TIRO-2110 file (N, C-alpha, C; in Angstrom, 1 decimal):
// TIRO-2110
0.8, -1.2, 0.0, N, 1, A
0.0, 0.0, 0.0, CA, 1, A
0.9, 1.2, 0.0, C, 1, A
0.5, 2.2, -0.8, N, 2, A
1.2, 3.5, -0.8, CA, 2, A
0.7, 4.5, 0.2, C, 2, A
1.5, 5.4, 0.6, N, 3, A
1.1, 6.5, 1.5, CA, 3, A
1.2, 7.7, 0.6, C, 3, A
0.1, 8.4, 0.4, N, 4, A
0.0, 9.6, -0.4, CA, 4, A
-0.2, 10.8, 0.5, C, 4, A
0.7, 11.8, 0.4, N, 5, A
0.6, 13.0, 1.2, CA, 5, A
0.0, 14.1, 0.3, C, 5, A
-1.0, 14.7, 0.8, N, 6, A
-1.7, 15.9, 0.2, CA, 6, A
-1.7, 17.0, 1.2, C, 6, A
-2.0, 18.2, 0.7, N, 7, A
-2.1, 19.4, 1.5, CA, 7, A
-1.6, 20.6, 0.8, C, 7, A
-1.8, 21.7, 1.5, N, 8, A
-1.4, 23.0, 0.9, CA, 8, A
0.1, 23.2, 1.0, C, 8, A
0.6, 24.1, 0.2, N, 9, A
2.0, 24.5, 0.3, CA, 9, A
2.4, 24.8, 1.7, C, 9, A
3.6, 24.4, 2.1, N, 10, A
4.1, 24.7, 3.4, CA, 10, A
3.6, 23.9, 4.5, C, 10, A
2.9, 22.8, 4.3, N, 11, A
2.4, 21.9, 5.3, CA, 11, A
3.4, 20.8, 5.7, C, 11, A
4.5, 20.7, 4.9, N, 12, A
5.5, 19.8, 5.2, CA, 12, A
5.6, 18.5, 4.4, C, 12, A
4.8, 18.4, 3.3, N, 13, A
4.7, 17.2, 2.5, CA, 13, A
6.1, 16.7, 2.0, C, 13, A
6.9, 17.6, 1.5, N, 14, A
8.2, 17.1, 0.9, CA, 14, A
9.1, 16.6, 2.0, C, 14, A
9.3, 17.3, 3.1, N, 15, A
10.2, 16.9, 4.2, CA, 15, A
9.7, 15.6, 4.8, C, 15, A
8.4, 15.6, 5.1, N, 16, A
7.8, 14.4, 5.8, CA, 16, A
7.8, 13.2, 4.9, C, 16, A
7.6, 13.4, 3.6, N, 17, A
7.7, 12.2, 2.7, CA, 17, A
9.1, 11.6, 2.7, C, 17, A
10.1, 12.4, 2.8, N, 18, A
11.5, 11.9, 2.8, CA, 18, A
11.7, 11.1, 4.1, C, 18, A
11.2, 11.7, 5.2, N, 19, A
11.4, 11.0, 6.5, CA, 19, A
10.6, 9.6, 6.5, C, 19, A
9.4, 9.7, 6.0, N, 20, A
8.6, 8.4, 5.9, CA, 20, A
9.3, 7.4, 5.0, C, 20, A
9.8, 7.8, 3.9, N, 21, A
10.4, 6.8, 3.0, CA, 21, A
11.7, 6.3, 3.6, C, 21, A
12.5, 7.1, 4.2, N, 22, A
13.7, 6.6, 4.9, CA, 22, A
13.4, 5.7, 6.0, C, 22, A
12.4, 6.0, 6.9, N, 23, A
12.0, 5.2, 8.0, CA, 23, A
11.4, 3.9, 7.6, C, 23, A
10.6, 3.9, 6.6, N, 24, A
9.9, 2.7, 6.1, CA, 24, A
10.8, 1.9, 5.1, C, 24, A
11.9, 2.5, 4.7, N, 25, A
12.8, 1.8, 3.7, CA, 25, A
12.0, 1.5, 2.4, C, 25, A
11.4, 2.6, 1.9, N, 26, A
10.7, 2.4, 0.6, CA, 26, A
11.0, 3.6, -0.3, C, 26, A
10.5, 3.4, -1.5, N, 27, A
10.6, 4.4, -2.6, CA, 27, A
9.8, 5.6, -2.3, C, 27, A
10.3, 6.8, -2.6, N, 28, A
9.6, 8.0, -2.5, CA, 28, A
9.4, 8.7, -3.9, C, 28, A
8.2, 9.1, -4.2, N, 29, A
8.0, 9.9, -5.4, CA, 29, A
7.4, 11.2, -5.1, C, 29, A
8.0, 12.3, -5.6, N, 30, A
7.5, 13.6, -5.5, CA, 30, A
6.9, 14.0, -6.8, C, 30, A
5.6, 14.3, -6.9, N, 31, A
5.0, 14.6, -8.1, CA, 31, A
5.6, 15.9, -8.7, C, 31, A
5.8, 16.9, -7.9, N, 32, A
6.5, 18.1, -8.4, CA, 32, A
7.9, 17.8, -8.9, C, 32, A
8.7, 17.0, -8.2, N, 33, A
10.0, 16.7, -8.6, CA, 33, A
10.0, 15.9, -9.9, C, 33, A
9.0, 15.0, -10.1, N, 34, A
8.9, 14.2, -11.3, CA, 34, A
8.5, 15.1, -12.5, C, 34, A
7.7, 16.1, -12.2, N, 35, A
7.3, 17.1, -13.3, CA, 35, A
8.6, 17.8, -13.8, C, 35, A
9.4, 18.3, -12.8, N, 36, A
10.6, 19.1, -13.2, CA, 36, A
11.5, 18.2, -13.9, C, 36, A
11.7, 16.9, -13.5, N, 37, A
12.6, 16.0, -14.1, CA, 37, A
12.2, 15.7, -15.5, C, 37, A
10.9, 15.4, -15.7, N, 38, A
10.3, 15.0, -17.0, CA, 38, A
10.4, 16.2, -18.0, C, 38, A
10.1, 17.4, -17.5, N, 39, A
10.0, 18.5, -18.5, CA, 39, A
11.4, 19.2, -18.6, C, 39, A
12.2, 19.1, -17.6, N, 40, A
13.5, 19.8, -17.6, CA, 40, A
13.3, 21.3, -17.3, C, 40, A
12.1, 21.6, -16.7, N, 41, A
11.8, 23.0, -16.4, CA, 41, A
11.3, 23.2, -15.0, C, 41, A
11.5, 24.3, -14.4, N, 42, A
10.9, 24.6, -13.1, CA, 42, A
9.4, 24.8, -13.2, C, 42, A
8.7, 24.5, -12.2, N, 43, A
7.3, 24.7, -12.2, CA, 43, A
6.9, 26.1, -12.6, C, 43, A
7.6, 27.1, -12.0, N, 44, A
7.3, 28.5, -12.3, CA, 44, A
7.4, 28.7, -13.8, C, 44, A
8.4, 28.1, -14.5, N, 45, A
8.6, 28.3, -15.9, CA, 45, A
7.5, 27.6, -16.7, C, 45, A
7.1, 26.4, -16.3, N, 46, A
6.0, 25.7, -17.0, CA, 46, A
4.7, 26.6, -16.9, C, 46, A
4.4, 27.1, -15.7, N, 47, A
3.2, 27.9, -15.5, CA, 47, A
3.3, 29.2, -16.4, C, 47, A
4.5, 29.8, -16.4, N, 48, A
4.7, 31.0, -17.2, CA, 48, A
4.4, 30.7, -18.7, C, 48, A
4.9, 29.6, -19.2, N, 49, A
4.8, 29.2, -20.6, CA, 49, A
3.5, 28.6, -21.0, C, 49, A
2.9, 27.8, -20.1, N, 50, A
1.7, 27.0, -20.5, CA, 50, A
0.5, 27.4, -19.7, C, 50, A
0.6, 28.2, -18.6, N, 51, A
-0.5, 28.6, -17.7, CA, 51, A
-0.7, 27.4, -16.8, C, 51, A
-1.6, 27.7, -15.8, N, 52, A
-2.0, 26.6, -14.8, CA, 52, A
-2.6, 25.4, -15.5, C, 52, A
-3.5, 25.6, -16.5, N, 53, A
-4.1, 24.5, -17.1, CA, 53, A
-3.1, 23.6, -17.8, C, 53, A
-2.1, 24.2, -18.5, N, 54, A
-1.1, 23.4, -19.1, CA, 54, A
-0.3, 22.6, -18.1, C, 54, A
0.0, 23.3, -17.0, N, 55, A
0.7, 22.6, -15.9, CA, 55, A
-0.1, 21.4, -15.3, C, 55, A
-1.4, 21.6, -15.1, N, 56, A
-2.2, 20.6, -14.6, CA, 56, A
-2.3, 19.4, -15.5, C, 56, A
-2.3, 19.6, -16.8, N, 57, A
-2.2, 18.5, -17.8, CA, 57, A
-1.0, 17.7, -17.6, C, 57, A
0.1, 18.3, -17.4, N, 58, A
1.4, 17.6, -17.2, CA, 58, A
1.3, 16.9, -15.9, C, 58, A
0.8, 17.5, -14.9, N, 59, A
0.7, 16.9, -13.5, CA, 59, A
-0.1, 15.7, -13.6, C, 59, A
-1.2, 15.7, -14.3, N, 60, A
-2.1, 14.5, -14.4, CA, 60, A
-1.4, 13.4, -15.0, C, 60, A
-0.6, 13.6, -16.1, N, 61, A
0.1, 12.6, -16.7, CA, 61, A
1.2, 12.0, -15.8, C, 61, A
1.9, 12.8, -15.0, N, 62, A
2.9, 12.4, -14.1, CA, 62, A
2.2, 11.6, -13.0, C, 62, A
1.1, 12.0, -12.5, N, 63, A
0.4, 11.2, -11.4, CA, 63, A
0.1, 9.8, -12.0, C, 63, A
-0.4, 9.7, -13.2, N, 64, A
-0.7, 8.4, -13.7, CA, 64, A
0.5, 7.5, -13.9, C, 64, A
1.6, 8.1, -14.3, N, 65, A
2.9, 7.4, -14.4, CA, 65, A
3.4, 6.9, -13.1, C, 65, A
3.4, 7.8, -12.1, N, 66, A
3.8, 7.4, -10.7, CA, 66, A
3.0, 6.3, -10.1, C, 66, A
1.6, 6.5, -10.2, N, 67, A
0.7, 5.5, -9.7, CA, 67, A
1.0, 4.1, -10.3, C, 67, A
1.3, 4.1, -11.6, N, 68, A
1.5, 2.8, -12.3, CA, 68, A
2.7, 2.1, -11.8, C, 68, A
3.7, 2.8, -11.3, N, 69, A
4.9, 2.1, -10.9, CA, 69, A
5.1, 2.1, -9.3, C, 69, A
4.3, 2.8, -8.6, N, 70, A
4.5, 2.9, -7.1, CA, 70, A
3.9, 1.7, -6.4, C, 70, A
4.7, 1.0, -5.7, N, 71, A
4.2, -0.1, -4.9, CA, 71, A
4.9, 0.0, -3.5, C, 71, A
4.0, 0.1, -2.4, N, 72, A
4.5, 0.3, -1.1, CA, 72, A
5.5, 1.4, -1.0, C, 72, A
5.0, 2.6, -1.6, N, 73, A
5.9, 3.8, -1.7, CA, 73, A
5.2, 4.9, -1.0, C, 73, A
6.0, 6.0, -0.9, N, 74, A
5.4, 7.3, -0.4, CA, 74, A
5.4, 8.2, -1.6, C, 74, A
4.2, 8.8, -1.7, N, 75, A
4.0, 9.8, -2.8, CA, 75, A
3.6, 11.1, -2.3, C, 75, A
4.4, 12.1, -2.6, N, 76, A
4.3, 13.5, -2.2, CA, 76, A
3.7, 14.3, -3.3, C, 76, A
2.5, 14.8, -3.1, N, 77, A
1.7, 15.5, -4.1, CA, 77, A
1.9, 17.0, -4.0, C, 77, A
1.8, 17.7, -5.1, N, 78, A
1.8, 19.2, -5.1, CA, 78, A
0.5, 19.6, -4.5, C, 78, A
0.5, 20.8, -4.0, N, 79, A
-0.7, 21.4, -3.3, CA, 79, A
-2.0, 21.3, -4.1, C, 79, A
-1.9, 21.5, -5.4, N, 80, A
-3.1, 21.5, -6.3, CA, 80, A
-3.4, 20.2, -7.0, C, 80, A
-2.7, 19.2, -6.7, N, 81, A
-2.9, 17.9, -7.3, CA, 81, A
-4.4, 17.4, -7.1, C, 81, A
-5.0, 17.8, -6.0, N, 82, A
-6.4, 17.4, -5.7, CA, 82, A
-7.4, 18.1, -6.6, C, 82, A
-7.0, 19.1, -7.3, N, 83, A
-8.0, 19.9, -8.1, CA, 83, A
-8.6, 19.1, -9.3, C, 83, A
-7.8, 18.0, -9.7, N, 84, A
-8.3, 17.2, -10.8, CA, 84, A
-8.8, 15.9, -10.2, C, 84, A
-10.1, 15.6, -10.3, N, 85, A
-10.7, 14.4, -9.7, CA, 85, A
-10.0, 13.2, -10.2, C, 85, A
-9.5, 13.2, -11.5, N, 86, A
-8.8, 12.0, -12.0, CA, 86, A
-7.6, 11.7, -11.2, C, 86, A
-6.9, 12.7, -10.7, N, 87, A
-5.7, 12.5, -9.9, CA, 87, A
-6.1, 11.7, -8.6, C, 87, A
-7.2, 12.2, -8.0, N, 88, A
-7.7, 11.6, -6.8, CA, 88, A
-8.1, 10.1, -6.9, C, 88, A
-8.7, 9.8, -8.1, N, 89, A
-9.1, 8.4, -8.3, CA, 89, A
-7.8, 7.6, -8.5, C, 89, A
-6.9, 8.1, -9.3, N, 90, A
-5.6, 7.3, -9.5, CA, 90, A
-4.8, 7.2, -8.2, C, 90, A
-4.7, 8.2, -7.4, N, 91, A
-3.9, 8.2, -6.2, CA, 91, A
-4.6, 7.3, -5.1, C, 91, A
-5.9, 7.2, -5.2, N, 92, A
-6.6, 6.4, -4.2, CA, 92, A
-6.5, 4.9, -4.4, C, 92, A
-6.0, 4.5, -5.5, N, 93, A
-5.8, 3.1, -5.8, CA, 93, A
-4.6, 2.5, -5.0, C, 93, A
-4.9, 1.5, -4.2, N, 94, A
-3.8, 0.8, -3.4, CA, 94, A
-3.1, 1.8, -2.5, C, 94, A
-3.8, 2.8, -2.0, N, 95, A
-3.1, 3.9, -1.2, CA, 95, A
-4.0, 4.3, -0.1, C, 95, A
-3.4, 4.9, 0.9, N, 96, A
-4.1, 5.7, 1.9, CA, 96, A
-3.6, 7.1, 1.8, C, 96, A
-4.6, 8.0, 1.8, N, 97, A
-4.2, 9.4, 1.6, CA, 97, A
-4.2, 10.2, 2.9, C, 97, A
-3.1, 10.8, 3.2, N, 98, A
-2.8, 11.6, 4.4, CA, 98, A
-2.8, 13.0, 4.1, C, 98, A
-3.7, 13.8, 4.7, N, 99, A
-3.8, 15.2, 4.6, CA, 99, A
-2.9, 15.9, 5.7, C, 99, A
-2.0, 16.7, 5.3, N, 100, A
-1.2, 17.5, 6.2, CA, 100, A
-1.8, 18.9, 6.2, C, 100, A
-2.1, 19.4, 7.4, N, 101, A
-2.6, 20.8, 7.5, CA, 101, A
-1.6, 21.6, 8.4, C, 101, A
-1.8, 22.9, 8.4, N, 102, A
-1.0, 23.8, 9.3, CA, 102, A
-1.8, 25.1, 9.4, C, 102, A
-1.5, 25.8, 10.4, N, 103, A
-2.1, 27.1, 10.6, CA, 103, A
-1.6, 28.1, 9.5, C, 103, A
-2.4, 29.1, 9.2, N, 104, A
-2.0, 30.0, 8.1, CA, 104, A
-0.7, 30.7, 8.5, C, 104, A
-0.5, 31.0, 9.8, N, 105, A
0.7, 31.7, 10.2, CA, 105, A
1.9, 30.8, 9.9, C, 105, A
1.8, 29.5, 10.2, N, 106, A
2.9, 28.5, 9.9, CA, 106, A
3.2, 28.4, 8.4, C, 106, A
2.1, 28.3, 7.7, N, 107, A
2.2, 28.2, 6.2, CA, 107, A
3.0, 29.4, 5.7, C, 107, A
2.6, 30.6, 6.1, N, 108, A
3.2, 31.8, 5.6, CA, 108, A
4.7, 31.9, 6.0, C, 108, A
5.0, 31.4, 7.2, N, 109, A
6.4, 31.3, 7.6, CA, 109, A
7.2, 30.4, 6.7, C, 109, A
6.6, 29.3, 6.3, N, 110, A
7.3, 28.3, 5.5, CA, 110, A
7.4, 28.5, 4.0, C, 110, A
6.5, 29.3, 3.4, N, 111, A
6.5, 29.4, 2.0, CA, 111, A
7.0, 30.8, 1.5, C, 111, A
8.2, 31.1, 1.9, N, 112, A
8.8, 32.4, 1.5, CA, 112, A
9.5, 32.3, 0.2, C, 112, A
9.4, 31.1, -0.5, N, 113, A
10.0, 30.9, -1.8, CA, 113, A
9.4, 31.8, -2.8, C, 113, A
10.2, 32.7, -3.4, N, 114, A
9.6, 33.6, -4.4, CA, 114, A
9.6, 33.0, -5.7, C, 114, A
10.1, 31.8, -5.9, N, 115, A
10.0, 31.1, -7.2, CA, 115, A
8.6, 30.4, -7.4, C, 115, A
7.8, 30.4, -6.4, N, 116, A
6.4, 29.8, -6.5, CA, 116, A
5.6, 30.7, -7.3, C, 116, A
4.9, 30.2, -8.4, N, 117, A
4.0, 31.0, -9.2, CA, 117, A
2.8, 31.5, -8.4, C, 117, A
2.3, 32.6, -8.8, N, 118, A
1.1, 33.1, -8.2, CA, 118, A
-0.1, 32.2, -8.6, C, 118, A
-1.0, 32.0, -7.6, N, 119, A
-2.1, 31.1, -7.8, CA, 119, A
-3.3, 32.0, -8.3, C, 119, A
-3.4, 33.2, -7.8, N, 120, A
-4.5, 34.1, -8.1, CA, 120, A
-4.0, 35.5, -8.3, C, 120, A
-4.4, 36.1, -9.3, N, 121, A
-4.0, 37.5, -9.6, CA, 121, A
-4.8, 38.5, -8.9, C, 121, A
-4.2, 39.6, -8.6, N, 122, A
-4.9, 40.8, -8.0, CA, 122, A
-5.1, 40.7, -6.5, C, 122, A
-4.5, 39.8, -5.8, N, 123, A
-4.6, 39.7, -4.4, CA, 123, A
-3.3, 39.8, -3.7, C, 123, A
-3.3, 40.3, -2.5, N, 124, A
-2.1, 40.3, -1.7, CA, 124, A
-1.6, 38.9, -1.5, C, 124, A
-0.4, 38.7, -1.1, N, 125, A
0.1, 37.3, -0.8, CA, 125, A
-0.8, 36.6, 0.2, C, 125, A
-1.0, 37.3, 1.3, N, 126, A
-1.8, 36.7, 2.4, CA, 126, A
-3.3, 36.4, 1.9, C, 126, A
-3.9, 37.4, 1.2, N, 127, A
-5.2, 37.1, 0.7, CA, 127, A
-5.3, 35.9, -0.2, C, 127, A
-4.3, 35.8, -1.1, N, 128, A
-4.2, 34.7, -2.0, CA, 128, A
-4.1, 33.4, -1.3, C, 128, A
-3.3, 33.3, -0.3, N, 129, A
-3.1, 32.0, 0.5, CA, 129, A
-4.4, 31.7, 1.2, C, 129, A
-5.0, 32.6, 1.9, N, 130, A
-6.2, 32.4, 2.6, CA, 130, A
-7.3, 31.9, 1.7, C, 130, A
-7.5, 32.6, 0.5, N, 131, A
-8.6, 32.3, -0.4, CA, 131, A
-8.4, 30.9, -1.0, C, 131, A
-7.1, 30.6, -1.4, N, 132, A
-6.9, 29.3, -2.0, CA, 132, A
-7.0, 28.1, -1.0, C, 132, A
-6.6, 28.3, 0.2, N, 133, A
-6.7, 27.3, 1.2, CA, 133, A
-8.2, 27.1, 1.5, C, 133, A
-9.0, 28.1, 1.6, N, 134, A
-10.4, 28.0, 1.8, CA, 134, A
-11.1, 27.2, 0.7, C, 134, A
-10.7, 27.5, -0.6, N, 135, A
-11.3, 26.8, -1.7, CA, 135, A
-10.9, 25.4, -1.8, C, 135, A
-9.7, 25.0, -1.4, N, 136, A
-9.2, 23.7, -1.5, CA, 136, A
-9.6, 22.8, -0.3, C, 136, A
-9.8, 23.4, 0.8, N, 137, A
-10.0, 22.6, 2.1, CA, 137, A
-11.0, 21.5, 1.9, C, 137, A
-12.2, 21.8, 1.4, N, 138, A
-13.2, 20.7, 1.2, CA, 138, A
-12.7, 19.5, 0.4, C, 138, A
-12.0, 19.8, -0.7, N, 139, A
-11.4, 18.7, -1.5, CA, 139, A
-10.4, 17.9, -0.8, C, 139, A
-9.5, 18.6, -0.1, N, 140, A
-8.5, 17.9, 0.7, CA, 140, A
-9.2, 17.0, 1.7, C, 140, A
-10.1, 17.5, 2.5, N, 141, A
-10.8, 16.7, 3.5, CA, 141, A
-11.5, 15.5, 2.9, C, 141, A
-12.2, 15.7, 1.8, N, 142, A
-13.0, 14.7, 1.2, CA, 142, A
-12.1, 13.5, 0.7, C, 142, A
-10.9, 13.9, 0.3, N, 143, A
-9.9, 12.8, -0.3, CA, 143, A
-9.2, 12.1, 0.8, C, 143, A
-9.1, 12.7, 2.0, N, 144, A
-8.2, 12.2, 3.1, CA, 144, A
-8.7, 11.0, 3.8, C, 144, A
-7.8, 10.0, 4.1, N, 145, A
-8.2, 8.9, 5.0, CA, 145, A
-7.8, 9.3, 6.4, C, 145, A
-6.9, 10.2, 6.6, N, 146, A
-6.5, 10.7, 7.9, CA, 146, A
-5.9, 12.1, 7.8, C, 146, A
-5.9, 12.9, 8.9, N, 147, A
-5.4, 14.3, 8.8, CA, 147, A
-4.4, 14.5, 10.0, C, 147, A
-3.3, 15.1, 9.7, N, 148, A
-2.3, 15.4, 10.7, CA, 148, A
-2.0, 16.9, 10.6, C, 148, A
-2.0, 17.6, 11.8, N, 149, A
-1.7, 19.0, 11.8, CA, 149, A
-0.2, 19.2, 12.1, C, 149, A
0.6, 19.8, 11.2, N, 150, A
2.0, 20.0, 11.3, CA, 150, A
2.4, 21.3, 12.0, C, 150, A
1.4, 22.1, 12.4, N, 151, A
1.7, 23.4, 12.9, CA, 151, A
2.8, 23.5, 14.0, C, 151, A
2.7, 22.6, 15.0, N, 152, A
3.5, 22.7, 16.1, CA, 152, A
4.4, 21.4, 16.3, C, 152, A
4.5, 20.6, 15.3, N, 153, A
5.3, 19.4, 15.4, CA, 153, A
6.5, 19.6, 14.4, C, 153, A
7.6, 19.0, 14.8, N, 154, A
8.7, 18.9, 13.9, CA, 154, A
8.4, 17.8, 12.9, C, 154, A
9.0, 17.9, 11.7, N, 155, A
8.7, 16.9, 10.6, CA, 155, A
8.8, 15.4, 11.1, C, 155, A
9.9, 15.2, 11.8, N, 156, A
10.1, 13.8, 12.3, CA, 156, A
9.0, 13.4, 13.3, C, 156, A
8.5, 14.3, 14.1, N, 157, A
7.4, 14.0, 15.0, CA, 157, A
6.1, 13.6, 14.2, C, 157, A
5.8, 14.4, 13.2, N, 158, A
4.7, 14.1, 12.3, CA, 158, A
4.8, 12.8, 11.7, C, 158, A
6.0, 12.5, 11.1, N, 159, A
6.2, 11.2, 10.4, CA, 159, A
6.0, 10.1, 11.4, C, 159, A
6.5, 10.2, 12.6, N, 160, A
6.3, 9.2, 13.6, CA, 160, A
4.8, 9.0, 13.9, C, 160, A
4.0, 10.1, 14.0, N, 161, A
2.6, 9.9, 14.3, CA, 161, A
1.9, 9.2, 13.1, C, 161, A
2.3, 9.6, 11.9, N, 162, A
1.7, 8.9, 10.7, CA, 162, A
2.0, 7.4, 10.8, C, 162, A
3.2, 7.0, 11.0, N, 163, A
3.6, 5.6, 11.1, CA, 163, A
2.8, 4.9, 12.2, C, 163, A
2.8, 5.5, 13.4, N, 164, A
2.0, 4.9, 14.5, CA, 164, A
0.6, 4.7, 14.1, C, 164, A
0.0, 5.7, 13.5, N, 165, A
-1.4, 5.6, 13.1, CA, 165, A
-1.6, 4.5, 12.1, C, 165, A
-0.7, 4.4, 11.1, N, 166, A
-0.8, 3.4, 10.0, CA, 166, A
-0.7, 2.0, 10.7, C, 166, A
0.2, 1.9, 11.6, N, 167, A
0.4, 0.5, 12.3, CA, 167, A
-0.8, 0.2, 13.0, C, 167, A
-1.4, 1.1, 13.8, N, 168, A
-2.6, 0.9, 14.6, CA, 168, A
-3.7, 0.4, 13.7, C, 168, A
-3.8, 1.0, 12.5, N, 169, A
-4.9, 0.6, 11.5, CA, 169, A
-4.6, -0.6, 10.7, C, 169, A
-3.3, -1.1, 10.9, N, 170, A
-2.9, -2.3, 10.1, CA, 170, A
-2.6, -2.0, 8.6, C, 170, A
-2.3, -0.7, 8.4, N, 171, A
-2.0, -0.3, 7.0, CA, 171, A
-0.5, -0.5, 6.6, C, 171, A
0.3, -0.7, 7.5, N, 172, A
1.8, -0.9, 7.2, CA, 172, A
2.2, -2.1, 8.1, C, 172, A
END
């Protein structure tokens, strides 16, 4: 069974996925890293050239490729992967989906990367983050088998909680 991490930017998906894969001695796939590897372009460049719809098409193809080869792996999804229902169907196969959440203050502290493309035009950075989180929250929650708040935990603490939860459920 795969462990799929979803959640908004800055909730710790990339770091926690590395810890989980190391601890569980399994393969890790990062959808965003696979997109960059496959296209040879940064996500910001893809969005600049093809727009968000073009990026989402590439993302959907990468999700399908990763799901086809992932077995007992950890899959780290980009924050918007859940926007395409087809991604959720594919990721839900032979997987449990873990939603990572964090307070808006923690998210803002963590996503200072200026290379991230704007998600919505005409809004302040804070307004954009709040609006997008509010829009995506129902989709994240509907897709999730379990939810972990990373606001006040170190990544290794969150990873430990995920593993303990999965063991308790008999998922690993």
